[in-house]
C-alpha positions in Angstrom: 38.9 -38.8 -110.3 40.3 -36.2 -111.9 37.9 -33.3 -111.6 36.2 -33.2 -108.0 37.8 -29.7 -106.8 36.2 -28.5 -110.0 33.0 -29.7 -109.0 32.8 -28.8 -105.1 33.9 -25.4 -106.2 31.0 -24.5 -108.6 29.1 -26.6 -106.0 30.3 -24.2 -103.1 29.3 -20.7 -105.4 26.0 -22.3 -106.5 24.8 -22.9 -103.1 26.1 -19.3 -101.5 25.4 -17.2 -104.5 22.0 -18.7 -105.0 21.8 -16.8 -108.7 23.0 -14.2 -107.7 25.6 -12.9 -109.9 27.4 -10.4 -107.8 27.3 -12.7 -104.8 28.5 -15.5 -107.5 32.1 -13.5 -107.7 32.3 -11.7 -104.8 32.8 -16.0 -103.6 35.5 -16.2 -106.2 37.2 -12.8 -105.2 36.3 -14.6 -101.0 38.1 -18.7 -103.1 41.2 -16.7 -104.4 42.2 -14.9 -101.3 42.1 -18.3 -99.5 44.9 -19.4 -102.1 41.8 -21.6 -104.7 41.8 -20.2 -107.7 39.5 -21.1 -109.0 39.6 -21.2 -113.0 42.6 -23.1 -112.4 40.2 -26.1 -111.9 38.5 -27.8 -115.2 36.9 -31.3 -115.5 40.7 -33.2 -115.9 42.5 -31.3 -113.1 44.5 -34.0 -110.9 42.6 -33.6 -107.7 45.2 -33.3 -104.7 43.5 -34.0 -100.7 45.1 -30.7 -100.7 43.1 -29.2 -102.2 40.2 -30.7 -102.1 40.9 -29.8 -98.2 41.2 -26.5 -98.7 37.7 -25.8 -101.3 36.6 -27.7 -98.3 37.1 -26.0 -95.6 36.3 -23.1 -97.4 32.8 -24.3 -97.2 32.5 -24.9 -94.1 33.1 -21.5 -93.5 30.8 -19.4 -95.6 28.3 -22.6 -93.9 28.0 -24.7 -96.8 27.5 -27.7 -97.4 29.3 -30.0 -99.5 
């Protein structure tokens, strides 16, 4: 399924930031530091199992249930 990683990233950011723009940007930076280039994923991006696992691990560490 294309775009699954993008959807997961969006959910993670939305749940963790709760609409706070500063926290949203902070989470984006933290994801980039973990090797997840947030802006490189689109709805048409091909999803790899590695990318999905990286986002799930990051969500688990942030305390967010995807």
